[in-house]
C-alpha positions as CSV (number, residue, x, y, z in Angstrom):
1,M,-15.8,-55.5,34.5
2,A,-17.9,-53.5,31.7
3,S,-21.5,-53.8,31.8
4,V,-22.9,-55.9,28.8
5,R,-26.2,-54.4,27.6
6,S,-28.9,-56.1,25.2
7,F,-27.9,-53.6,22.3
8,A,-24.4,-54.4,22.2
9,F,-25.2,-58.4,21.5
10,Q,-27.7,-57.1,18.2
11,S,-24.3,-57.6,16.1
12,L,-24.2,-61.4,17.1
13,S,-28.1,-61.5,14.7
14,R,-25.9,-60.0,11.8
15,N,-22.7,-62.2,12.3
16,R,-23.3,-65.9,11.0
17,T,-20.1,-66.6,12.9
18,P,-19.9,-68.6,16.2
19,F,-20.3,-66.8,19.3
20,I,-17.2,-68.3,20.6
21,R,-14.6,-68.8,18.3
22,S,-12.8,-72.2,19.0
23,Q,-9.2,-71.8,19.3
24,Q,-6.8,-72.8,16.9
25,R,-5.2,-76.1,17.3
26,R,-1.5,-77.0,16.0
27,W,-1.1,-80.7,15.4
28,A,2.6,-81.9,15.3
29,Q,3.3,-85.3,13.4
30,V,6.3,-87.4,14.5
31,H,7.4,-89.4,11.5
32,D,9.9,-92.2,11.7
33,V,12.8,-91.0,10.4
34,R,15.7,-93.5,9.4
35,F,19.7,-92.3,8.3
36,L,20.9,-93.5,5.3
37,A,24.1,-94.6,4.9
38,T,26.2,-93.8,1.9
39,H,29.7,-95.8,0.9
40,R,32.2,-94.4,-1.4
41,D,34.5,-96.5,-3.8
42,P,37.7,-97.5,-1.8
43,N,39.5,-97.6,-4.8
44,Q,38.6,-93.6,-5.7
45,V,40.0,-92.8,-2.4
46,L,43.1,-94.3,-2.8
47,D,43.5,-92.8,-6.0
48,R,43.2,-89.6,-4.3
49,Y,45.9,-90.1,-1.3
50,R,48.1,-92.7,-3.4
51,S,51.4,-90.0,-3.6
52,K,51.1,-89.6,0.1
53,L,50.9,-93.5,0.4
54,N,54.0,-93.8,-1.5
55,Q,56.0,-91.2,0.2
56,K,54.5,-92.8,3.8
57,A,55.8,-96.2,2.6
58,Q,59.6,-94.9,1.8
59,Q,59.9,-93.1,4.7
60,E,58.9,-96.4,6.8
61,G,61.0,-98.7,4.2
62,F,58.3,-100.3,2.2
63,E,58.4,-101.0,-1.3
64,S,54.8,-100.0,-2.4
65,V,51.5,-99.2,-0.9
66,E,50.5,-102.6,-0.6
67,S,53.3,-103.5,1.2
68,L,52.6,-101.0,3.7
69,K,49.0,-101.9,4.0
70,Q,49.7,-105.6,4.7
71,A,51.9,-104.3,7.7
72,H,49.0,-102.7,9.0
73,Q,46.2,-104.9,8.1
74,E,45.5,-105.8,11.6
75,K,45.5,-102.1,12.6
76,I,42.7,-101.4,9.9
77,D,40.9,-104.1,10.8
78,K,40.6,-103.1,14.0
79,L,39.7,-99.2,13.4
80,R,37.1,-100.6,11.1
81,R,35.5,-103.0,13.7
82,E,35.1,-99.7,15.8
83,A,33.8,-97.4,13.4
84,S,31.3,-99.6,12.2
85,T,27.6,-98.6,13.2
86,I,25.5,-101.9,13.8
87,L,22.3,-101.5,11.9
88,T,20.4,-104.1,13.9
89,P,20.6,-105.4,17.3
90,E,21.5,-108.7,17.6
91,P,18.9,-111.2,19.2
92,P,18.8,-112.4,22.8
93,K,20.4,-115.4,23.2
94,P,18.0,-118.1,24.8
95,S,18.4,-118.4,28.6
96,A,18.7,-122.1,29.7
97,K,16.2,-121.3,32.1
98,P,12.9,-121.2,30.6
99,H,10.9,-118.0,31.6
100,T,7.7,-118.2,34.0
101,P,4.8,-115.4,34.0
102,P,4.5,-113.8,36.5
103,P,1.0,-114.7,38.4
104,P,-2.2,-112.8,38.2
105,P,-2.7,-110.0,40.8
106,T,-5.2,-110.5,43.4
107,P,-8.1,-108.8,43.6
108,Q,-6.9,-106.7,46.7
109,S,-3.6,-105.6,44.7
110,S,-5.8,-104.7,41.5
111,A,-7.8,-102.8,43.4
112,Q,-4.9,-100.4,45.4
113,S,-3.5,-100.3,42.3
114,Q,-6.4,-98.7,40.6
115,V,-6.5,-96.5,43.5
116,A,-3.2,-95.5,43.3
117,A,-3.5,-94.6,39.7
118,A,-6.8,-92.5,40.4
119,A,-5.0,-90.6,43.1
120,K,-1.4,-90.3,40.6
121,S,-4.1,-89.1,37.7
122,A,-5.9,-86.4,40.2
123,S,-2.6,-84.9,41.2
124,S,-1.5,-84.8,37.7
125,T,-5.0,-82.7,36.6
126,G,-3.9,-80.4,40.1
127,I,-7.8,-81.2,41.1
128,K,-7.9,-82.0,45.1
129,P,-9.6,-85.7,45.6
130,L,-12.4,-85.9,48.2
131,S,-10.5,-87.1,50.6
132,S,-8.8,-83.6,50.7
133,F,-11.7,-82.7,52.5
134,L,-13.6,-85.6,54.0
135,D,-12.7,-89.1,55.5
136,V,-14.2,-90.9,52.9
137,E,-14.2,-94.1,54.5
138,K,-15.8,-93.1,57.5
139,V,-18.3,-91.1,55.9
140,R,-19.5,-94.0,53.7
141,A,-21.2,-95.8,56.9
142,L,-23.4,-92.3,57.6
143,P,-26.9,-91.4,55.7
144,P,-27.1,-89.5,53.2
145,K,-28.8,-86.4,55.4
146,E,-25.8,-86.6,57.5
147,I,-23.3,-86.3,54.7
148,E,-25.2,-83.3,53.3
149,A,-24.9,-81.8,56.6
150,I,-21.1,-82.8,57.1
151,W,-20.5,-81.4,53.5
152,R,-22.1,-77.9,54.4
153,L,-20.3,-77.5,57.4
154,R,-17.3,-78.5,55.8
155,H,-17.0,-75.3,53.6
156,A,-19.4,-72.9,55.9
157,S,-16.3,-71.1,57.4
158,N,-14.7,-69.9,53.9
159,P,-16.1,-67.5,52.8
160,T,-15.1,-68.0,49.1
161,S,-16.2,-71.7,49.1
162,I,-19.2,-72.7,47.1
163,C,-20.6,-76.3,48.2
164,A,-23.8,-78.6,47.0
165,V,-24.9,-81.9,47.3
166,I,-26.6,-83.1,43.9
167,P,-28.8,-86.0,43.8
168,V,-27.2,-88.8,41.1
169,E,-30.0,-89.1,38.8
170,T,-30.0,-85.1,38.6
171,Y,-26.4,-84.9,37.7
172,Q,-26.1,-87.5,35.3
173,R,-29.0,-85.9,33.1
174,I,-26.7,-82.5,33.5
175,V,-23.4,-84.0,32.7
176,S,-25.3,-85.6,29.5
177,A,-25.9,-82.4,28.6
178,A,-22.8,-81.0,29.0
179,R,-21.1,-83.6,27.0
180,Q,-23.2,-82.3,24.2
181,N,-22.9,-78.7,25.1
182,P,-19.1,-78.0,26.8
183,Q,-19.8,-74.1,26.5
184,F,-22.3,-71.8,27.3
185,I,-22.4,-67.7,28.1
186,L,-24.7,-66.8,31.3
187,P,-25.7,-63.7,32.3
188,L,-25.0,-62.0,35.5
189,P,-27.6,-59.4,36.3
190,R,-26.4,-56.1,37.7
191,S,-28.0,-52.7,38.1
192,A,-26.5,-49.5,37.0
193,S,-24.9,-48.3,40.1
194,E,-22.9,-51.4,40.3
195,S,-21.5,-51.3,36.9
196,Q,-21.1,-47.5,36.7
197,G,-20.5,-46.6,40.2
198,A,-23.4,-43.9,40.3
199,E,-26.1,-44.1,43.1
200,P,-29.3,-43.5,41.0
201,S,-32.9,-43.9,42.0
202,A,-34.5,-47.3,41.9
203,P,-36.9,-46.5,38.7
204,A,-33.6,-45.3,37.2
205,A,-31.3,-48.4,37.9
206,E,-34.0,-50.5,36.9
207,E,-34.4,-48.7,33.5
208,Q,-30.7,-49.1,33.0
209,G,-29.9,-52.2,34.3
210,G,-28.0,-54.4,32.3
211,A,-25.9,-57.6,33.0
212,D,-22.0,-58.8,32.6
213,I,-21.9,-62.2,30.6
214,H,-19.7,-64.8,32.1
215,F,-18.2,-67.8,30.0
216,L,-18.5,-71.3,31.1
217,Q,-16.4,-74.3,30.0
218,W,-16.9,-78.3,31.1
219,A,-13.9,-80.3,31.2
220,F,-14.0,-84.2,32.1
221,H,-10.7,-86.1,34.0
222,P,-10.2,-89.5,35.4
223,P,-12.0,-90.4,38.5
224,A,-10.0,-89.5,41.9
225,S,-10.9,-92.7,43.6
226,A,-11.5,-96.4,42.0
227,P,-13.5,-96.0,39.0
228,S,-16.8,-97.9,39.0
229,A,-20.0,-97.8,36.9
230,V,-21.1,-94.2,38.3
231,N,-17.8,-92.8,39.5
232,S,-16.4,-93.1,36.0
233,H,-15.0,-89.3,36.0
234,T,-14.3,-86.0,37.9
235,S,-15.8,-83.2,36.1
236,T,-15.1,-79.3,36.7
237,V,-16.6,-76.0,35.5
238,I,-14.6,-73.1,34.9
239,F,-16.4,-69.5,34.8
240,T,-14.4,-66.5,33.2
241,P,-15.7,-63.2,32.1
242,L,-16.4,-63.3,28.5
243,A,-14.8,-60.0,27.9
244,A,-11.7,-61.7,28.9
245,Y,-12.2,-64.9,27.4
246,K,-12.3,-63.0,24.1
247,L,-9.2,-61.3,24.8
248,H,-7.0,-63.9,26.0
249,G,-8.7,-67.1,24.7
250,A,-7.6,-70.4,26.7
251,Y,-5.2,-68.2,28.9
252,A,-7.9,-66.3,30.6
253,Q,-8.1,-66.3,34.0
254,P,-11.2,-67.9,35.6
255,H,-12.7,-66.5,38.6
256,T,-14.8,-69.5,39.8
257,T,-13.6,-73.1,39.7
258,I,-16.2,-75.9,40.6
259,T,-15.5,-79.6,41.0
260,H,-18.0,-82.4,41.1
261,H,-16.9,-85.6,43.2
262,L,-18.6,-88.8,42.7
263,D,-16.9,-91.1,45.0
264,L,-20.1,-91.8,47.2
265,A,-22.4,-91.7,43.9
266,D,-22.8,-95.4,44.1
267,E,-23.0,-96.6,47.7
268,K,-25.2,-93.3,48.8
269,G,-26.5,-91.8,45.6
270,L,-24.8,-88.3,45.8
271,V,-22.5,-86.1,44.2
272,L,-20.8,-83.6,46.4
273,M,-19.9,-80.2,44.6
274,H,-17.5,-77.9,45.4
275,G,-16.2,-74.5,44.0
276,Q,-13.9,-72.2,45.0
277,V,-14.2,-68.3,44.1
278,M,-10.9,-66.4,43.1
279,P,-10.1,-63.7,45.5
280,D,-10.2,-60.0,43.6
281,S,-11.4,-61.3,40.7
282,G,-14.3,-58.6,40.7
283,V,-17.2,-61.2,41.3
284,S,-18.6,-61.7,44.8
285,T,-19.3,-65.5,46.4
286,T,-23.2,-64.4,46.1
287,E,-22.5,-63.6,42.3
288,A,-20.5,-67.1,41.6
289,T,-23.5,-68.5,43.5
290,W,-26.2,-67.1,41.0
291,L,-23.8,-68.5,38.1
292,V,-23.4,-71.9,39.5
293,S,-26.9,-72.3,40.2
294,C,-27.9,-71.3,36.1
295,V,-26.0,-74.1,35.5
296,Q,-28.6,-76.6,36.5
297,R,-31.4,-74.3,35.0
298,F,-30.0,-74.7,31.8
299,Y,-28.3,-78.1,31.8
300,D,-30.9,-80.2,33.6
301,F,-32.6,-81.2,30.5
302,G,-35.1,-83.5,32.2
303,G,-35.8,-80.9,35.0
304,Q,-35.4,-77.1,34.7
305,A,-33.8,-76.9,31.2
306,S,-36.8,-79.1,29.7
307,G,-38.3,-76.3,27.8
308,R,-36.8,-72.7,26.4
309,K,-33.7,-72.7,28.7
310,G,-32.5,-76.0,26.6
311,E,-33.3,-74.6,23.5
312,L,-31.2,-71.5,24.2
313,L,-28.0,-73.9,25.1
314,R,-28.9,-76.1,21.9
315,M,-28.9,-73.0,19.9
316,F,-25.4,-71.4,21.6
317,T,-23.9,-74.9,20.7
318,Q,-24.9,-74.9,17.2
319,G,-24.2,-71.0,16.7
320,D,-27.6,-70.4,15.6
321,V,-27.3,-66.4,15.8
322,Q,-30.5,-65.4,14.2
323,N,-32.6,-67.2,17.1
324,F,-30.3,-66.9,20.3
325,K,-31.2,-63.7,21.9
326,I,-29.5,-62.1,24.8
327,E,-32.7,-60.7,25.9
328,E,-34.5,-64.0,26.4
329,L,-31.2,-65.8,28.0
330,M,-31.5,-62.8,30.7
331,A,-35.2,-63.4,31.1
332,E,-35.0,-67.0,31.4
333,A,-31.7,-67.2,33.4
334,E,-34.1,-64.8,36.3
335,K,-37.0,-67.4,36.2
336,L,-36.6,-70.1,39.1
């Protein structure tokens, strides 16, 4: 992964185009196509083949074509019926027994159908539901501190796993900003020894230190469990090296994906976050944890992002290349 230094982004101030060009989308429209049946004058067809019809009539012992036609009239009518196209279907015949509407579903069956629909939606998006990590029904009876301890222990043995427990109020502030600013870039500070493979002295590393820039994108999916006032969605954030995103666009392979589970947000006021770092992606779990922590710093408008961090996020979304500075982004990212 190439190191990105501050001078590499000076061209952004001279370019008025957005930082991340939106991927071209092509929309297909389906139009109602109806077939038009054309009919020829039967007399024209008859005149064209009259000589052959007269010959056929004489061979079969008929005086004229009309007598031949009358003899085979029944067969002709049958072929016409078989070849005819029904343009409009016949209306169904009314049944003797009146139709009785089904009884309304009971509250229990309605809740079960919602859970089944949510599970089907989660499987279609490829997102693991919270039930794949915990026994949700048993966890609901525990206090919030015990739930947080269990959640952290659940992922402690996985070296490529990231987890966190977020208060629902903080998450709602973050997700509100994410819906308005679904894309952003974050710097990952690196020393010259990491980026160039050398081993300079400590002062030299500080002078030459740069940062790798990573692109993040939010996505919102249907809830994995029965929806409620708070549990109305499941959100994911993917992190991709900016250089790879510029090269491959939407087909770039993300190195880290985090998912926010809101199953316990109503009862316990907690949002359980789980992240997975792809092995051999060039980004360590510690580095990915740094990027994930920066999400709250820049997206929590009511908290850590109430100052300049929030302004940088808005400027990036608006494409304000004159005021958005990479040096300032790096400085704000390192502030706790």
